C-alpha positions as CSV (number, residue, x, y, z in Angstrom):
1,X,122.5,116.0,98.4
2,X,119.5,113.7,98.4
3,X,116.2,115.0,100.1
4,X,115.6,113.5,103.3
5,X,112.2,111.9,101.9
6,X,111.2,108.7,102.5
7,X,108.2,107.4,100.3
8,X,106.1,104.4,100.6
9,X,104.2,102.7,98.0
10,X,101.5,101.3,100.0
11,X,97.8,100.6,100.6
12,X,96.2,103.8,102.1
13,X,96.5,104.7,105.8
14,X,92.8,105.1,106.3
15,X,92.9,101.3,106.0
16,X,95.8,100.2,107.9
17,X,95.6,99.4,111.7
18,X,97.9,101.7,113.9
19,X,98.2,99.3,116.8
20,X,99.8,96.2,114.6
21,X,101.1,98.0,111.4
22,X,104.8,97.9,110.6
23,X,105.2,100.8,107.9
24,X,103.3,102.9,110.5
25,X,105.6,101.9,113.0
26,X,108.9,102.1,110.6
27,X,107.3,105.9,109.8
28,X,106.8,106.9,112.8
29,X,110.7,105.6,113.6
30,X,111.7,107.5,111.0
31,X,110.6,110.6,111.6
32,X,112.3,111.3,114.8
33,X,115.4,112.4,112.3
34,X,113.9,114.8,110.8
35,X,112.7,112.8,107.5
36,X,109.6,113.3,105.7
37,X,106.6,110.6,105.0
38,X,105.9,110.4,101.3
39,X,102.8,108.3,100.8
40,X,101.3,106.7,97.8
41,X,99.4,104.2,96.2
42,X,100.8,101.9,93.5
43,X,97.8,102.4,91.0
44,X,99.7,106.2,91.3
45,X,102.9,105.5,90.2
46,X,103.7,106.7,86.5
47,X,106.7,107.1,84.3
48,X,106.2,110.4,82.2
49,X,108.5,111.9,80.4
50,X,111.2,109.4,81.1
51,X,110.9,110.2,85.0
52,X,109.4,107.9,87.5
53,X,106.3,110.2,89.4
54,X,104.0,109.0,91.8
55,X,100.8,111.0,92.6
56,X,100.6,110.8,96.4
57,X,100.9,113.0,99.6
58,X,103.1,114.4,102.5
59,X,101.9,112.8,105.3
60,X,102.8,112.3,109.3
61,X,102.0,110.1,112.0
62,X,101.0,109.9,115.7
63,X,100.3,107.5,117.9
64,X,99.4,109.8,120.8
65,X,96.2,110.9,118.4
66,X,92.9,109.1,117.5
67,X,93.2,109.9,113.7
68,X,97.0,108.7,113.8
69,X,98.0,110.2,110.5
70,X,97.6,113.7,109.2
71,X,98.0,114.4,105.5
72,X,100.1,117.4,105.1
73,X,100.3,118.1,101.1
74,X,99.2,116.4,98.7
75,X,101.4,117.0,95.0
76,X,103.0,114.8,92.5
77,X,106.9,114.0,93.1
78,X,110.0,112.4,91.4
79,X,110.9,109.5,93.5
80,X,114.6,110.0,92.4
81,X,114.4,112.8,95.2
82,X,113.9,110.2,97.8
83,X,116.8,108.7,100.2
84,X,114.5,105.8,100.3
85,X,111.7,103.8,99.2
86,X,109.8,101.1,101.2
87,X,107.2,99.1,99.0
88,X,104.6,98.0,101.3
89,X,101.4,97.5,99.8
90,X,99.4,94.2,100.5
91,X,99.6,91.4,97.9
92,X,97.8,89.9,96.3
93,X,101.0,89.1,93.7
94,X,99.5,90.4,90.9
95,X,100.0,92.0,87.6
96,X,99.4,95.6,89.0
97,X,102.1,94.4,91.9
98,X,104.5,93.0,89.1
99,X,104.0,96.5,87.0
100,X,104.6,98.6,90.1
101,X,108.3,96.4,90.3
102,X,109.4,97.1,86.7
103,X,108.4,100.6,87.1
104,X,110.6,100.8,90.5
105,X,113.4,98.8,88.6
106,X,114.1,102.2,86.6
107,X,115.2,104.3,89.6
108,X,116.6,101.4,92.3
109,X,120.3,102.6,91.1
110,X,119.4,106.4,91.9
111,X,117.1,105.3,94.8
112,X,117.4,102.6,97.8
113,X,114.3,100.3,97.1
114,X,113.0,97.9,100.0
115,X,112.5,95.1,99.0
116,X,114.4,95.2,96.0
117,X,111.6,95.1,93.0
118,X,113.8,92.7,91.3
119,X,114.3,90.9,94.2
120,X,110.6,90.6,95.4
121,X,109.6,89.5,91.8
122,X,112.2,86.7,91.9
123,X,111.4,85.2,95.5
124,X,107.6,84.3,95.3
125,X,106.5,84.3,99.0
126,X,105.3,80.5,98.3
127,X,107.4,78.8,95.6
128,X,110.6,80.3,96.7
129,X,110.2,78.0,100.3
130,X,111.1,75.2,97.7
131,X,114.5,75.6,98.7
132,X,113.9,74.4,102.1
133,X,111.5,71.7,101.4
134,X,113.4,70.0,103.9
135,X,112.4,71.6,106.4
136,X,109.1,71.6,105.8
137,X,105.3,69.4,106.3
138,X,105.3,67.2,103.2
139,X,104.0,69.6,100.6
140,X,103.2,69.9,96.7
141,X,102.7,72.8,94.6
142,X,100.5,72.4,91.9
143,X,97.4,72.7,89.9
144,X,97.2,68.9,88.8
145,X,93.9,67.2,90.1
146,X,95.6,63.6,89.8
147,X,98.3,65.0,91.7
148,X,96.9,67.0,94.4
149,X,94.3,63.8,94.9
150,X,97.0,61.4,95.4
151,X,98.1,64.5,97.6
152,X,95.0,63.8,100.2
153,X,95.1,59.9,100.1
154,X,98.5,60.0,101.3
155,X,97.9,62.8,103.9
156,X,94.1,62.9,104.5
157,X,93.9,66.1,106.5
158,X,95.5,68.7,104.1
159,X,95.9,72.6,104.3
160,X,95.5,74.1,100.6
161,X,96.2,77.8,99.9
162,X,96.8,80.1,97.1
163,X,100.1,80.7,96.0
164,X,100.0,84.7,96.0
165,X,97.0,85.6,98.7
166,X,98.2,86.9,102.0
167,X,97.0,87.3,105.7
168,X,95.4,83.9,106.2
169,X,93.0,84.6,103.0
170,X,91.6,82.0,101.0
171,X,93.2,79.2,103.0
172,X,90.9,76.0,103.8
173,X,92.2,72.9,106.0
174,X,90.2,70.1,103.9
175,X,89.7,66.4,105.4
176,X,88.8,65.0,102.1
177,X,89.8,65.5,98.6
178,X,86.3,68.0,96.7
179,X,86.9,67.6,93.0
180,X,84.6,70.2,92.7
181,X,86.3,72.8,95.1
182,X,89.4,72.4,93.9
183,X,88.2,72.8,90.1
184,X,86.5,76.4,91.1
185,X,89.5,76.9,93.3
186,X,92.2,76.3,90.3
187,X,90.2,77.9,87.9
188,X,90.6,81.4,90.4
189,X,94.5,80.6,91.4
190,X,96.0,78.4,89.2
191,X,98.7,76.6,91.1
192,X,97.7,76.0,94.4
193,X,99.9,74.5,97.6
194,X,99.1,71.6,99.6
195,X,100.8,70.9,102.7
196,X,100.6,68.1,105.3
197,X,98.4,69.9,108.3
198,X,100.4,70.2,111.6
199,X,98.2,70.2,114.5
200,X,100.5,71.5,116.5
201,X,99.0,74.8,115.0
202,X,96.6,75.2,117.8
203,X,99.5,76.0,120.2
204,X,100.4,79.1,117.7
205,X,103.1,79.9,114.7
206,X,106.1,81.6,114.9
207,X,107.0,84.7,112.9
208,X,110.7,85.3,112.9
209,X,112.2,88.8,111.6
210,X,115.2,88.9,109.1
211,X,116.8,92.2,108.8
212,X,119.7,92.9,106.5
213,X,120.6,88.9,107.3
214,X,120.3,89.2,110.7
215,X,117.9,87.2,112.6
216,X,116.1,89.9,114.4
217,X,113.6,88.7,116.9
218,X,110.6,86.3,116.8
219,X,106.5,86.1,118.2
220,X,104.2,83.7,118.6
221,X,100.8,83.8,117.1
222,X,97.8,81.3,118.3
223,X,94.9,81.1,116.5
224,X,91.4,81.7,118.5
225,X,89.4,79.0,119.2
226,X,87.9,77.0,116.3
227,X,90.3,77.9,114.1
228,X,93.9,77.0,112.7
229,X,94.6,80.4,111.2
230,X,97.3,82.2,113.4
231,X,97.0,85.4,111.5
232,X,96.9,88.7,113.9
233,X,94.3,89.9,111.3
234,X,92.3,86.3,111.2
235,X,91.8,86.9,115.6
236,X,95.3,85.3,116.7
237,X,96.5,86.1,119.7
238,X,100.5,87.3,119.8
239,X,102.6,86.2,122.7
240,X,106.2,86.7,123.4
241,X,108.8,83.5,122.7
242,X,111.9,82.2,121.6
243,X,113.8,80.1,118.8
244,X,114.5,76.8,119.6
245,X,117.8,76.2,118.0
246,X,117.1,74.0,115.5
247,X,114.2,77.3,114.8
248,X,117.5,79.7,114.8
249,X,119.3,77.2,112.5
250,X,116.9,77.2,109.7
251,X,116.3,80.9,110.1
252,X,119.7,82.3,110.1
253,X,120.4,79.7,106.6
254,X,117.1,81.4,104.8
255,X,118.1,85.1,106.1
256,X,122.1,84.9,104.6
257,X,120.0,83.5,101.8
258,X,117.6,86.1,101.1
259,X,120.2,88.6,101.9
260,X,122.4,87.1,98.6
261,X,118.9,87.3,96.7
262,X,118.8,91.8,97.8
263,X,116.1,90.5,100.2
264,X,116.3,93.2,103.1
265,X,113.6,92.5,104.7
266,X,111.5,89.7,105.6
267,X,109.4,87.0,107.8
268,X,109.2,83.7,107.8
269,X,106.9,81.1,109.6
270,X,107.6,78.1,112.1
271,X,105.0,75.8,113.1
272,X,106.2,72.8,115.5
273,X,109.6,73.6,114.5
274,X,108.9,73.6,110.8
275,X,108.6,76.1,107.6
276,X,105.8,76.4,106.6
277,X,106.2,77.6,103.2
278,X,105.8,81.1,103.4
279,X,108.3,83.5,103.1
280,X,107.0,86.7,103.4
281,X,108.9,90.0,101.4
282,X,106.4,91.9,99.5
283,X,105.1,93.3,103.3
284,X,106.5,91.6,106.1
285,X,104.4,92.7,109.3
286,X,104.5,92.2,113.0
287,X,107.2,94.5,114.0
288,X,104.6,97.2,116.0
289,X,103.5,93.8,117.8
290,X,107.0,92.6,118.7
291,X,107.6,96.0,120.5
292,X,104.6,95.7,122.4
293,X,105.5,92.3,123.7
294,X,109.1,92.8,124.2
295,X,109.8,96.9,124.6
296,X,112.6,96.1,121.3
297,X,112.1,98.2,118.5
298,X,113.0,96.7,115.6
299,X,112.1,99.7,113.2
300,X,115.4,101.8,115.0
301,X,117.2,98.3,114.0
302,X,116.0,98.5,110.5
303,X,116.7,102.3,109.8
304,X,120.1,101.4,111.2
305,X,121.0,98.7,108.6
306,X,119.6,100.9,106.0
307,X,121.9,103.7,108.0
308,X,119.0,106.1,107.8
């Protein structure tokens, strides 16, 4: 019988914010069912003597305590001893991230990995959205300077993003083409995403939670004054919100597609009823914030859908 162990591959808990972090929220919920939580950093994942081993620690989370986590025991663990394994580290989606998914591919028939490591590699968070460009503002993915310059001539005000970053990092709003900026930016990030600026971002975006092919809820995130970034980590304010019929229809379509592609848990974002092109599958967040606003516990939904 499989041990009642949940492994979490993620950033060290000391780097997390318990008020908003989804990994902690998920772990805290499953602890109620007497599961043990084993936590490890991706750099501590290895293949030793044909076995997938992680050097980490058993941990307990408690929202009532100022120090919200307690490390119970440090050890190496063969990960096939776990019932579920959650991939929860933040991007960038770099070679280390890719290598960790390739290692976890070797055990995913014996341990349920969320999200499926092969699926994470295949569903590039921004490039996957090209399937849904008819629901998005005008967007290009390129590192060709001439194409980017042409896009600026058409739209004037443009959002520029790296393809493999996260949490609002390295995102710029530009009102004119700057050759030196793009030469430097492309050298660092390779292909980039350029998107027509949507001024209604000032009124907030909508983060939609998709679990096991179902649309489970949404929050709105309003950028702080003077900002165009709706990420909570960048100071945005969350509020409760309902999806429009158009947003619900698009969300159901994407959720169904993601389930076919073995993505169990994802987050998608709308601005002014248009997809912003982020299909968050590596470490989607927002469940704790949604609970604080609505008292609807999607961590419970998450584990019920997994049958934990």
